[in-house]
C-alpha angles and dihedrals in degrees: 000000000000096000093049122097110259102250131167088247091054094048091048091049090050094048091051087059094047095256127124135186130244128173124230105249093224104036097024086222110154115244125191121222139189106172123207112235100032124209118231138162114234098223093211091055101041108141125213111199112233094244091051091049089055091051089050091049091050091058094228092156134042110225122211133172126225096347096119108018100152092041089054091051092048091050091050088051093049097096137100093259118031136163090196106102130180089259091054090047090053095048095047093047087054089050087051091052087053091054095249105099118062140182135208116208137195119207131188120189088348094305125119104240104160142007151147136212138201146146128271118207120169107317094337130094117196108204113212114177145334138203138195134197093171132045111278094356095122091040090055089052090052090053091049090048092053091047089051091049093047092049091052094044099243114169108203134043108187115200092175102209127038119244131182089231092058097041089077088065093056098270109164134183121233128185112268091247090056091047092049091052090049090047095050089050093050093046091058090062124094105225133154123213093197 
């Protein structure tokens, strides 16, 4: 797959097999990954820490969906080490135009201060990356994403790789074969993110 152009069709085909692309930060060459174990969020066991719940109740941020997709991607890439190359930005913006890639954004005083993006296929959402320019902004987006997925009866929220930061929200790791079974079941569902 590494020699093929990074197209929306190729990315969708890879996701359906439990594989996702990342660019090498030095060469920008696309690599394909299917970690074992795989990190996911069980949607029925997602945990919102008390202090974050208070922030959400206070309405500190205005949450929007799909209003600044490319801007969110570029903000996610704007760090010292990134796997989000220009080729990846172009491919995911095309996926967004096809209605498959989505962003959740946090605004404060009209300014974009946090967000995340990913891809929705069937009843699965593959989370890709998040960024924050204000305390709790990306976390509030994650909570809004989970609420949206629950409302629309999605079954799988893939977070790819485990992080200490996300474990406090209930992120778990499962063997790849378990993930692939859950993915196959979720892909058979007819769900709409928007």
